[in-house]
C-alpha positions as CSV (number, residue, x, y, z in Angstrom):
1,X,0.0,0.0,0.0
2,X,1.5,3.3,-1.1
3,X,0.0,5.6,1.6
4,X,0.1,4.9,5.3
5,X,-2.1,6.2,8.1
6,X,-0.3,8.8,10.2
7,X,-0.3,7.6,13.8
8,X,2.5,8.3,16.3
9,X,1.5,5.9,19.0
10,X,-1.4,4.1,20.4
11,X,-2.5,4.8,23.9
12,X,-1.7,3.5,27.2
13,X,-4.9,1.8,28.4
14,X,-4.2,1.6,32.1
15,X,-2.6,4.1,34.4
16,X,0.2,2.6,36.4
17,X,1.8,4.4,39.3
18,X,4.5,3.7,41.8
19,X,6.3,5.2,44.7
20,X,9.2,7.5,44.0
21,X,11.1,10.2,45.7
22,X,13.2,12.2,43.2
23,X,12.6,14.1,40.0
24,X,12.0,12.0,36.9
25,X,13.4,12.6,33.4
26,X,11.1,11.2,30.7
27,X,12.4,8.8,28.1
28,X,10.9,9.2,24.7
29,X,11.7,6.4,22.3
30,X,10.8,7.1,18.7
31,X,10.7,4.5,15.9
32,X,11.0,6.1,12.5
33,X,11.7,4.8,9.0
34,X,13.8,6.5,6.2
35,X,11.3,5.1,3.7
36,X,8.3,6.1,5.8
37,X,6.4,9.1,4.3
38,X,4.4,9.9,7.5
39,X,7.6,9.9,9.5
40,X,9.0,12.7,7.4
41,X,6.0,14.9,8.2
42,X,5.7,13.9,11.9
43,X,9.4,14.1,12.9
44,X,9.7,17.9,12.7
45,X,6.8,18.3,15.1
46,X,8.3,15.7,17.5
47,X,11.8,17.4,17.4
48,X,10.3,20.8,18.0
49,X,8.2,19.7,20.9
50,X,10.8,17.6,22.7
51,X,13.6,20.1,22.2
52,X,11.6,23.2,23.2
53,X,13.4,25.4,25.7
54,X,13.9,23.9,29.1
55,X,12.9,20.3,28.1
56,X,16.2,18.5,27.3
57,X,17.7,17.1,29.5
58,X,15.8,18.4,32.5
59,X,12.4,17.1,31.7
60,X,12.8,14.7,28.8
61,X,15.4,13.0,26.6
62,X,14.8,11.3,23.2
63,X,16.3,8.4,21.3
64,X,15.2,7.6,17.7
65,X,15.6,4.1,16.3
66,X,15.7,4.0,12.5
67,X,13.7,0.9,11.4
68,X,12.8,-0.9,8.2
69,X,9.2,0.3,8.1
70,X,7.4,0.2,5.7
71,X,10.5,-1.2,3.9
72,X,14.3,-1.3,4.5
73,X,16.3,1.5,2.9
74,X,19.7,0.9,1.3
75,X,23.0,-0.1,2.8
76,X,24.1,3.6,3.1
77,X,21.1,4.6,5.1
78,X,21.2,5.2,8.9
79,X,19.3,1.9,9.3
80,X,21.7,0.1,6.9
81,X,24.7,0.9,9.0
82,X,23.3,-0.8,12.1
83,X,20.3,-3.1,11.4
84,X,20.5,-5.6,14.2
85,X,20.1,-3.3,17.2
86,X,17.0,-1.3,16.0
87,X,15.5,-4.6,15.0
88,X,16.0,-5.9,18.5
89,X,14.3,-2.9,20.0
90,X,11.4,-3.3,17.6
91,X,11.0,-6.9,18.7
92,X,11.3,-5.8,22.4
93,X,8.2,-3.7,22.2
94,X,6.5,-5.4,19.2
95,X,6.5,-2.1,17.2
96,X,3.5,-2.3,14.9
97,X,4.1,0.6,12.5
98,X,6.1,3.8,12.0
99,X,6.0,6.5,13.2
100,X,5.6,5.0,16.6
101,X,6.8,6.0,20.1
102,X,7.1,4.8,23.7
103,X,6.8,7.2,26.6
104,X,8.7,5.9,29.7
105,X,8.1,2.4,28.3
106,X,4.4,2.8,27.6
107,X,2.2,4.3,24.9
108,X,0.8,7.8,25.0
109,X,-2.9,8.3,25.6
110,X,-4.8,10.4,23.1
111,X,-4.1,14.1,23.6
112,X,-7.9,14.9,23.7
113,X,-9.2,11.8,25.4
114,X,-8.1,10.5,28.8
115,X,-7.3,6.7,29.0
116,X,-10.5,4.8,29.1
117,X,-10.8,1.0,29.1
118,X,-13.9,1.2,26.9
119,X,-12.0,3.0,24.1
120,X,-9.7,1.4,21.6
121,X,-7.2,3.0,19.2
122,X,-6.1,6.2,20.9
123,X,-3.7,8.1,18.6
124,X,-1.0,9.3,20.9
125,X,0.9,12.6,20.2
126,X,3.7,14.0,22.4
127,X,2.7,17.4,23.8
128,X,4.2,19.9,26.1
129,X,1.5,19.3,28.6
130,X,2.4,15.6,28.8
131,X,6.0,16.5,29.3
132,X,5.2,19.0,32.0
133,X,2.8,16.7,33.8
134,X,5.1,13.6,33.7
135,X,8.3,15.3,34.6
136,X,7.1,16.5,38.0
137,X,6.6,12.9,39.1
138,X,9.2,11.6,41.4
139,X,11.4,8.5,40.6
140,X,13.0,5.8,42.7
141,X,16.5,6.5,41.2
142,X,18.8,9.4,40.3
143,X,20.8,8.7,37.1
144,X,23.8,10.8,36.1
145,X,26.1,10.3,33.0
146,X,29.2,12.0,31.6
147,X,31.6,11.0,28.8
148,X,35.0,12.1,27.5
149,X,36.7,11.4,24.1
150,X,40.3,10.3,24.0
151,X,43.1,12.3,22.3
152,X,42.8,10.5,19.0
153,X,39.0,10.7,19.0
154,X,38.6,7.0,18.3
155,X,37.2,5.9,21.7
156,X,35.1,7.2,24.5
157,X,34.9,6.7,28.3
158,X,31.4,6.8,29.7
159,X,30.7,7.0,33.4
160,X,27.3,6.2,34.8
161,X,26.1,6.6,38.4
162,X,22.8,5.3,39.8
163,X,21.6,6.3,43.3
164,X,18.5,5.0,44.9
165,X,16.2,7.7,46.2
166,X,14.2,5.1,48.3
167,X,14.3,1.5,49.2
168,X,13.5,-0.4,46.0
169,X,13.1,-4.1,45.0
170,X,12.4,-5.5,41.5
171,X,9.6,-8.1,41.4
172,X,11.4,-10.4,39.1
173,X,15.1,-11.0,39.7
174,X,17.3,-9.9,36.7
175,X,14.6,-7.7,35.1
176,X,15.8,-4.3,36.3
177,X,18.2,-3.1,33.6
178,X,20.3,-0.2,32.5
179,X,20.1,0.6,28.8
180,X,22.4,3.0,27.1
181,X,22.2,4.4,23.5
182,X,25.1,6.2,21.8
183,X,23.4,8.6,19.6
184,X,24.3,11.5,17.2
185,X,22.4,14.6,18.4
186,X,22.2,16.0,14.8
187,X,22.8,14.4,11.4
188,X,22.5,16.5,8.3
189,X,23.1,14.9,4.9
190,X,23.3,16.3,1.4
191,X,21.0,13.6,-0.1
192,X,18.1,11.7,1.5
193,X,19.1,8.4,3.0
194,X,15.7,6.8,2.0
195,X,12.7,7.6,-0.2
196,X,10.9,9.9,2.2
197,X,13.2,12.9,1.5
198,X,14.5,13.4,5.0
199,X,18.0,14.9,5.2
200,X,17.9,16.2,8.8
201,X,17.9,13.7,11.7
202,X,18.0,14.2,15.5
203,X,18.8,12.0,18.5
204,X,19.5,8.9,16.3
205,X,20.7,5.8,18.0
206,X,23.9,4.6,16.4
207,X,25.0,1.9,18.9
208,X,23.7,0.3,22.1
209,X,26.1,0.1,25.0
210,X,27.3,-2.6,25.6
211,X,24.5,-4.1,23.5
212,X,20.7,-4.3,23.1
213,X,20.4,-6.6,26.1
214,X,21.4,-3.8,28.5
215,X,23.2,-4.2,31.9
216,X,21.5,-6.1,34.7
217,X,21.2,-4.0,37.9
218,X,20.9,-5.1,41.5
219,X,17.6,-6.7,42.4
220,X,17.2,-4.4,45.4
221,X,18.5,-1.1,46.7
222,X,18.4,0.5,50.1
223,X,17.7,4.3,50.3
224,X,20.9,6.0,49.2
225,X,22.6,2.9,47.8
226,X,24.4,3.4,44.5
227,X,25.7,1.3,41.6
228,X,28.3,2.8,39.2
229,X,29.6,1.8,35.8
230,X,32.4,2.8,33.5
231,X,32.2,1.8,29.8
232,X,35.1,2.0,27.3
233,X,33.6,2.4,23.9
234,X,35.3,2.1,20.5
235,X,33.6,4.5,18.1
236,X,31.9,3.0,15.1
237,X,33.4,4.0,11.7
238,X,30.0,4.9,10.3
239,X,29.4,8.0,12.5
240,X,28.8,11.2,10.6
241,X,30.0,13.8,13.1
242,X,31.9,12.9,16.3
243,X,31.2,16.3,17.7
244,X,27.5,15.3,17.9
245,X,28.0,12.2,20.0
246,X,25.6,12.1,23.0
247,X,24.4,9.3,25.3
248,X,20.9,8.5,26.6
249,X,20.6,6.0,29.4
250,X,17.5,4.6,31.2
251,X,16.6,2.3,34.0
252,X,13.8,-0.1,32.9
253,X,12.0,-3.0,34.5
254,X,11.6,-5.3,31.5
255,X,8.8,-7.3,33.2
256,X,5.9,-6.9,30.7
257,X,2.7,-5.6,32.2
258,X,-0.3,-6.2,29.9
259,X,-2.6,-3.3,29.6
260,X,-5.9,-3.1,27.8
261,X,-6.5,-4.3,24.3
262,X,-5.8,-1.6,21.7
263,X,-6.9,-1.4,18.1
264,X,-4.2,-0.7,15.5
265,X,-6.6,-0.9,12.6
266,X,-6.2,-4.6,12.1
267,X,-8.0,-5.9,15.2
268,X,-7.6,-5.5,18.9
269,X,-4.4,-6.7,20.6
270,X,-2.7,-6.4,24.0
271,X,0.0,-3.9,24.7
272,X,3.0,-4.7,26.8
273,X,4.1,-1.9,29.1
274,X,7.6,-2.0,30.6
275,X,8.2,0.9,33.0
276,X,11.1,3.2,32.6
277,X,11.9,4.5,36.1
278,X,14.5,7.1,35.2
279,X,16.5,8.5,32.2
280,X,19.7,10.4,32.0
281,X,21.7,12.2,29.3
282,X,25.3,13.1,28.5
283,X,25.5,16.0,26.0
284,X,27.9,16.3,23.1
285,X,31.4,17.5,24.0
286,X,33.7,19.4,21.5
287,X,36.8,17.7,20.3
288,X,40.2,19.3,20.8
289,X,40.9,20.2,17.2
290,X,38.0,20.3,14.7
291,X,37.9,22.5,11.7
292,X,34.5,22.5,9.8
293,X,33.6,24.1,6.5
294,X,30.6,25.3,4.6
295,X,30.2,26.9,1.2
296,X,28.7,30.1,0.0
297,X,27.1,28.9,-3.2
298,X,27.5,30.6,-6.5
299,X,24.3,31.2,-8.4
300,X,22.8,27.9,-9.6
301,X,22.6,29.3,-13.1
302,X,25.6,31.3,-14.6
303,X,26.3,32.6,-18.0
304,X,29.9,33.2,-17.1
305,X,32.5,30.4,-17.3
306,X,34.2,31.7,-14.2
307,X,33.3,30.3,-10.9
308,X,34.5,32.0,-7.7
309,X,34.1,29.7,-4.7
310,X,33.7,31.2,-1.2
311,X,34.3,29.0,1.8
312,X,33.2,29.6,5.4
313,X,35.5,27.8,7.9
314,X,34.4,27.2,11.5
315,X,36.3,26.2,14.7
316,X,34.1,23.3,15.8
317,X,36.7,22.3,18.4
318,X,37.7,23.5,21.9
319,X,41.2,24.7,21.0
320,X,41.7,28.1,19.3
321,X,42.1,27.5,15.6
322,X,45.1,29.4,14.2
323,X,45.6,27.7,10.8
324,X,44.2,25.1,8.4
325,X,44.3,24.1,4.8
326,X,41.4,24.8,2.5
327,X,41.0,22.3,-0.4
328,X,38.8,23.0,-3.4
329,X,38.2,21.3,-6.7
330,X,35.8,21.3,-9.7
331,X,34.0,18.0,-10.5
332,X,36.4,15.1,-10.2
333,X,39.5,17.2,-10.9
334,X,42.6,17.5,-8.8
335,X,42.1,19.4,-5.5
336,X,43.9,22.7,-5.2
337,X,44.9,24.0,-1.8
338,X,45.0,27.4,-0.1
339,X,46.5,27.9,3.4
340,X,44.5,29.9,6.0
341,X,45.9,31.6,9.1
342,X,44.1,33.6,11.8
343,X,42.6,33.1,15.2
344,X,39.2,31.6,15.7
345,X,37.9,30.8,19.2
346,X,35.5,27.9,19.7
347,X,32.4,28.4,17.5
348,X,33.7,31.3,15.5
349,X,33.8,31.5,11.7
350,X,35.8,33.1,8.9
351,X,34.8,33.7,5.3
352,X,37.5,33.0,2.7
353,X,37.4,33.9,-1.0
354,X,39.1,31.2,-3.1
355,X,40.8,31.6,-6.5
356,X,38.5,31.7,-9.5
357,X,38.0,28.5,-11.6
358,X,37.5,28.7,-15.3
359,X,35.5,26.0,-17.0
360,X,33.1,25.2,-19.8
361,X,29.3,25.2,-20.3
362,X,27.5,22.4,-18.5
363,X,26.6,21.2,-15.0
364,X,29.5,21.3,-12.5
365,X,30.1,20.4,-8.9
366,X,32.3,22.6,-6.7
367,X,33.7,20.9,-3.6
368,X,35.4,22.7,-0.7
369,X,36.9,21.0,2.4
370,X,39.3,21.8,5.3
371,X,42.2,19.7,6.7
372,X,45.2,20.0,9.1
373,X,43.7,22.3,11.8
374,X,46.7,23.8,13.6
375,X,48.9,21.6,11.4
376,X,47.7,18.3,12.7
377,X,45.2,15.7,11.6
378,X,41.5,16.7,12.0
379,X,39.9,14.6,14.7
380,X,36.5,14.9,13.1
381,X,36.4,14.5,9.3
382,X,32.6,14.3,9.2
383,X,32.1,18.1,9.0
384,X,35.0,18.9,6.7
385,X,33.5,18.8,3.2
386,X,30.7,20.6,1.4
387,X,29.7,20.9,-2.3
388,X,27.4,22.8,-4.5
389,X,26.1,22.6,-8.1
390,X,26.6,25.3,-10.8
391,X,24.9,25.1,-14.2
392,X,26.9,27.2,-16.8
393,X,25.0,28.2,-19.8
394,X,26.8,28.6,-23.2
395,X,27.9,32.1,-24.3
396,X,25.9,31.8,-27.5
397,X,22.3,30.5,-27.4
398,X,20.9,27.9,-29.8
399,X,18.9,29.5,-32.6
400,X,15.2,28.6,-32.6
401,X,13.6,26.3,-33.5
402,X,14.6,23.6,-31.0
403,X,12.9,20.3,-30.5
404,X,13.2,17.7,-27.8
405,X,11.6,14.3,-27.8
406,X,14.1,12.6,-25.4
407,X,15.2,10.1,-28.0
408,X,18.8,10.1,-27.0
409,X,19.8,7.8,-24.1
410,X,21.7,10.7,-22.5
411,X,19.6,12.4,-19.8
412,X,19.3,15.3,-19.4
413,X,19.8,15.8,-23.2
414,X,22.9,17.6,-24.5
415,X,22.6,21.3,-23.7
416,X,19.8,20.7,-21.1
417,X,20.3,20.6,-17.3
418,X,18.7,19.0,-14.3
419,X,18.6,20.5,-10.8
420,X,17.7,17.9,-8.1
421,X,18.1,20.4,-5.2
422,X,17.5,17.9,-2.4
423,X,19.7,15.2,-4.1
424,X,16.8,12.9,-3.6
425,X,16.3,9.5,-5.2
426,X,13.5,10.8,-7.4
427,X,13.7,13.6,-10.0
428,X,13.1,14.0,-13.7
429,X,14.3,11.0,-15.7
430,X,14.1,9.6,-19.2
431,X,11.2,7.2,-19.5
432,X,11.4,4.2,-21.8
433,X,9.2,1.7,-20.1
434,X,6.2,4.1,-20.1
435,X,6.9,5.5,-23.6
436,X,5.9,8.9,-24.9
437,X,3.2,10.6,-26.9
438,X,1.6,9.0,-30.0
439,X,4.3,7.1,-31.9
440,X,7.3,8.1,-29.7
441,X,8.7,5.7,-27.2
442,X,10.4,8.1,-24.8
443,X,9.5,11.0,-22.6
444,X,10.6,12.9,-19.5
445,X,9.0,11.4,-16.4
446,X,8.7,12.7,-12.9
447,X,8.0,10.1,-10.2
448,X,5.7,11.7,-7.7
449,X,4.2,8.3,-7.1
450,X,7.3,7.1,-5.3
451,X,8.6,10.5,-4.0
452,X,7.5,10.9,-0.4
453,X,9.3,14.2,0.0
454,X,6.3,16.6,0.1
455,X,7.1,19.9,-1.5
456,X,10.2,18.7,-3.4
457,X,10.8,20.8,-6.5
458,X,12.9,19.4,-9.3
459,X,13.9,21.5,-12.3
460,X,14.5,20.5,-15.9
461,X,16.2,23.2,-17.9
462,X,16.0,23.5,-21.7
463,X,19.0,24.8,-23.6
464,X,19.2,28.5,-24.0
465,X,17.5,29.6,-27.1
466,X,17.7,32.7,-29.4
467,X,14.1,33.7,-30.3
468,X,15.1,36.4,-32.8
469,X,15.6,33.8,-35.4
470,X,11.8,32.9,-35.8
471,X,8.6,34.9,-36.3
472,X,6.0,34.8,-33.5
473,X,7.7,32.2,-31.4
474,X,5.8,29.7,-29.3
475,X,6.4,26.8,-26.8
476,X,4.5,23.7,-27.5
477,X,4.6,20.4,-25.5
478,X,2.7,17.3,-24.8
479,X,2.0,16.1,-21.3
480,X,0.2,13.4,-19.3
481,X,-0.7,13.2,-15.6
482,X,-3.0,11.6,-13.1
483,X,-3.5,12.2,-9.4
484,X,-3.5,9.7,-6.6
485,X,-6.9,8.9,-4.9
486,X,-7.0,6.1,-2.2
487,X,-10.8,6.0,-2.3
488,X,-11.0,6.8,1.4
489,X,-10.6,10.6,1.3
490,X,-6.9,10.7,0.6
491,X,-6.4,12.6,-2.6
492,X,-2.9,13.8,-3.6
493,X,-2.2,16.3,-6.4
494,X,1.1,17.5,-7.9
495,X,1.9,20.6,-10.0
496,X,3.7,21.6,-13.1
497,X,5.2,25.0,-13.6
498,X,7.0,26.3,-16.7
499,X,9.0,29.4,-16.3
500,X,11.1,31.7,-18.5
501,X,14.1,33.9,-17.9
502,X,15.8,36.5,-20.1
503,X,18.6,37.4,-17.6
504,X,20.3,34.0,-17.1
505,X,18.1,32.9,-14.2
506,X,18.2,36.0,-12.0
507,X,14.4,36.5,-12.5
508,X,11.7,34.2,-13.8
509,X,8.4,34.8,-15.5
510,X,5.7,32.1,-15.1
511,X,4.3,30.8,-18.4
512,X,2.3,27.9,-16.9
513,X,1.3,26.9,-13.4
514,X,-1.1,24.1,-13.3
515,X,-1.9,21.7,-10.4
516,X,-4.8,19.8,-8.8
517,X,-7.4,18.2,-11.0
518,X,-6.8,20.8,-13.7
519,X,-3.5,19.2,-14.5
520,X,-4.9,15.7,-14.9
521,X,-5.2,14.3,-18.4
522,X,-5.9,10.7,-17.7
523,X,-9.1,9.2,-19.3
524,X,-9.8,7.5,-15.9
525,X,-8.9,9.9,-13.1
526,X,-7.6,9.0,-9.7
527,X,-6.9,5.5,-8.4
528,X,-4.0,3.9,-6.5
529,X,-2.0,2.4,-9.3
530,X,1.2,4.1,-10.6
531,X,0.2,6.1,-13.7
532,X,1.3,4.8,-17.1
533,X,-0.3,6.9,-19.8
534,X,-2.0,5.4,-22.7
535,X,-2.4,7.3,-26.0
536,X,-5.7,8.8,-24.9
537,X,-4.2,10.1,-21.7
538,X,-1.9,12.7,-23.4
539,X,-2.8,16.4,-24.0
540,X,-1.0,19.1,-25.9
541,X,-0.5,22.7,-24.9
542,X,0.8,25.8,-26.7
543,X,2.2,28.9,-25.0
544,X,2.9,32.1,-26.9
545,X,6.4,33.5,-26.6
546,X,5.6,36.5,-28.7
547,X,6.4,38.9,-25.8
548,X,10.0,37.6,-25.9
549,X,10.6,37.6,-29.6
550,X,13.3,40.2,-29.4
551,X,15.4,38.2,-26.8
552,X,18.4,36.3,-28.1
553,X,19.1,34.4,-24.8
554,X,16.0,32.8,-23.4
555,X,16.0,30.1,-20.7
556,X,13.0,27.9,-20.1
557,X,12.6,25.4,-17.3
558,X,10.0,22.8,-16.3
559,X,9.4,22.5,-12.6
560,X,7.7,19.4,-11.1
561,X,6.3,20.2,-7.7
562,X,5.8,17.0,-5.7
563,X,3.0,16.3,-3.3
564,X,3.3,12.5,-3.3
565,X,0.6,12.1,-5.9
566,X,1.3,10.3,-9.2
567,X,3.6,10.4,-12.1
568,X,3.9,13.2,-14.6
569,X,5.2,13.0,-18.2
570,X,6.3,15.7,-20.7
571,X,7.3,15.0,-24.4
572,X,7.8,16.7,-27.7
573,X,9.0,20.0,-26.4
574,X,9.2,22.6,-29.2
575,X,10.3,26.2,-29.2
576,X,9.6,27.4,-32.7
577,X,7.7,29.7,-35.0
578,X,3.9,29.7,-34.7
579,X,2.3,27.1,-36.9
580,X,-1.4,26.9,-37.3
581,X,-2.1,30.2,-35.6
582,X,-4.5,31.6,-38.2
583,X,-7.8,33.3,-38.0
584,X,-9.6,30.6,-39.9
585,X,-7.9,27.2,-39.7
586,X,-11.0,25.1,-39.5
587,X,-10.6,24.6,-35.7
588,X,-10.5,28.1,-34.1
589,X,-12.2,30.6,-36.4
590,X,-14.2,33.8,-36.3
591,X,-12.7,34.9,-33.0
592,X,-14.0,38.2,-31.8
593,X,-12.5,40.2,-28.9
594,X,-14.5,43.3,-27.9
595,X,-14.8,46.0,-26.9
596,X,-11.3,47.1,-27.8
597,X,-10.1,49.2,-26.0
598,X,-11.7,47.8,-22.8
599,X,-12.1,49.4,-19.4
600,X,-13.9,47.1,-16.9
601,X,-14.3,43.9,-19.0
602,X,-14.0,42.5,-22.5
603,X,-15.6,39.6,-24.3
604,X,-14.1,36.7,-26.3
605,X,-16.3,35.0,-28.8
606,X,-14.8,31.8,-30.2
607,X,-16.3,29.6,-33.0
608,X,-15.1,26.0,-32.9
609,X,-15.6,23.3,-35.5
610,X,-15.5,20.6,-32.8
611,X,-15.7,20.6,-29.0
612,X,-12.3,21.4,-27.5
613,X,-10.5,22.0,-24.2
614,X,-9.4,25.6,-24.7
615,X,-7.1,27.9,-22.7
616,X,-7.3,31.7,-22.7
617,X,-4.1,33.3,-21.5
618,X,-3.4,37.0,-21.1
619,X,0.2,38.4,-21.2
620,X,1.4,41.9,-20.3
621,X,4.1,43.7,-22.4
622,X,6.8,42.1,-20.2
623,X,5.6,38.6,-21.3
624,X,4.3,37.8,-17.8
625,X,1.1,35.8,-17.5
626,X,-1.5,37.9,-15.8
627,X,-4.5,35.6,-16.3
628,X,-5.1,32.0,-17.4
629,X,-8.5,30.3,-17.7
630,X,-9.4,26.8,-18.9
631,X,-12.7,26.1,-20.7
632,X,-14.5,23.1,-22.1
633,X,-15.8,24.7,-25.2
634,X,-18.5,23.1,-27.3
635,X,-18.7,23.1,-31.1
636,X,-20.1,26.4,-32.5
637,X,-20.0,29.7,-30.8
638,X,-18.6,30.1,-27.2
639,X,-18.7,33.4,-25.3
640,X,-16.6,34.2,-22.3
641,X,-16.3,37.4,-20.2
642,X,-12.8,38.5,-19.0
643,X,-12.6,41.1,-16.2
644,X,-10.2,44.0,-16.9
645,X,-10.9,46.2,-13.9
646,X,-7.9,44.9,-12.0
647,X,-5.5,45.2,-14.9
648,X,-3.2,48.2,-15.3
649,X,-3.6,50.4,-18.4
650,X,-1.6,49.0,-21.3
651,X,-1.6,46.6,-24.3
652,X,-2.1,42.9,-23.6
653,X,-1.6,39.8,-25.8
654,X,-4.6,37.4,-25.8
655,X,-3.8,33.8,-26.7
656,X,-6.6,31.3,-27.3
657,X,-5.2,27.8,-27.6
658,X,-6.4,24.2,-27.9
659,X,-4.7,21.0,-28.8
660,X,-5.3,21.6,-32.5
661,X,-4.5,25.2,-32.9
662,X,-4.4,28.7,-31.4
663,X,-5.3,32.3,-32.1
664,X,-3.5,35.4,-30.9
665,X,-4.5,39.0,-30.9
666,X,-4.0,42.3,-28.9
667,X,-6.3,44.3,-26.7
668,X,-5.8,47.6,-25.0
669,X,-7.0,48.4,-21.5
670,X,-7.7,52.1,-20.9
671,X,-9.5,53.2,-17.7
């Protein structure tokens, strides 16, 4: 099933209380999947709530287990680097879905409904009120933790102290345990690690200490009795950033207590509650020497073949940074170096302009990194390197006409460019399996059906074109789209925008912006199957470029705006002279636009030989679309009224277009 029901947890069905005599820190265990679309939308709320001012670590601490729900991401994912330990924790609780959470070992009650044994299926959400109410409860233990990193930053010493705040005995010998998670407080990656688009992760468990089985504690404690532990930990090689290492520990009675039956949507079942008595936290500590870098990006689109990288270096360590080496390169070329000297206290930054790089037209990657802080090896290489993409347009544009049917196996085609800003797994691609329009076997496909990154925008740039070489230029293209409808109220639409620039991408004019049901072309709308267009599912559209006819360097891009709907296809893109725009071509004829000039409104009378889906578009003298309306015109005469009272005085281009032809004229607005 493509879509999943968003549910963070299912409620505790029975309130369980116990004696305690000291402040309790809440443990919030989150189970999230990198291929889980609802997780991507839920996680920002959870992070914001848990990490609100004053919460961590005084009131609550969080550990997130990346799990293979609804499917396992690839080997380079967070889950792929450590699969066994999250799987054990999933088995420990019997995690039924993701996103899912445990709150001190139990499930959260519904935020609007108190726990009630007569109600099933409470949807639990973490709220600040729950945090406030639970954190004032006393606990039978105090738990303190602190850690230090060795000089070579390859191992850690963790000290844990447990002190009883009252006399305490566990009911089942061996079932009182200390669990510890080594986590990275923040992880930020350039490309999503799964299919849901997430690139920012918080409080992620990377290794359990010493393992998922935990450490067995004493069966009984007298008031004031203590139990201390020291762990020597070799750091895993798969950590992203050693400066983000933190530890979450918790004392848990693993004796399962069965609470009321809860309904997860597939029948009622019992829920095992295993009480967490206390949690503790050891925050990240800075390394001695750690130089980090970021990159001030050049413009994505450039018409100059000179790239001037600008690096921002940061002292992420504890020792004052007085020197480092900045490395920079273009694409897979040899790295160049530039020394830096200065004085940066912990947390301070410096901006450094690097030598210009001269290259050729095309898509390029600029990479900048730091090394040798204060002349020695960097203790933390995970934050050393950053890169950015630059698309350089040719100095001379291609003379119109240009056509693109995506016949070549090269994608994007020669002279074209692709901007996958989030570096996600899904973007524009050349489709062969799904074919193209009419007799063609290829097209450009955007995979919204699989892309769970809501709001993701992927851009497909045509080659720059000189419009002065043709008379009355136009853009014509074929397209196919369907939306996703699960039949139970879940309807997901995507959008297509076509934009044009005459100043090398500094500013853009919108030619087309279509979304929702208006974009759909499928003969049978909606449904849950991935859209594969048949011949009848394709439509054609024509956009006048007459307002740009004097420009010799025009850039057009197709933007797919993802909302996890269904797939979109574009084919047979043509930027050429107008063909078939005549006043009487047997399809659109006897067009009348009146009154001219107009003041408050004007009328368009269109006579069609056959019924047609027809678009009326109004352009100002700058070529900007100021109005677009779609109509289902019948054969014969069709009359529409266009308001002009909100238009500025001036001359406007009126384009009436259908799949079989178009008509263009001018109208003046004088008020």
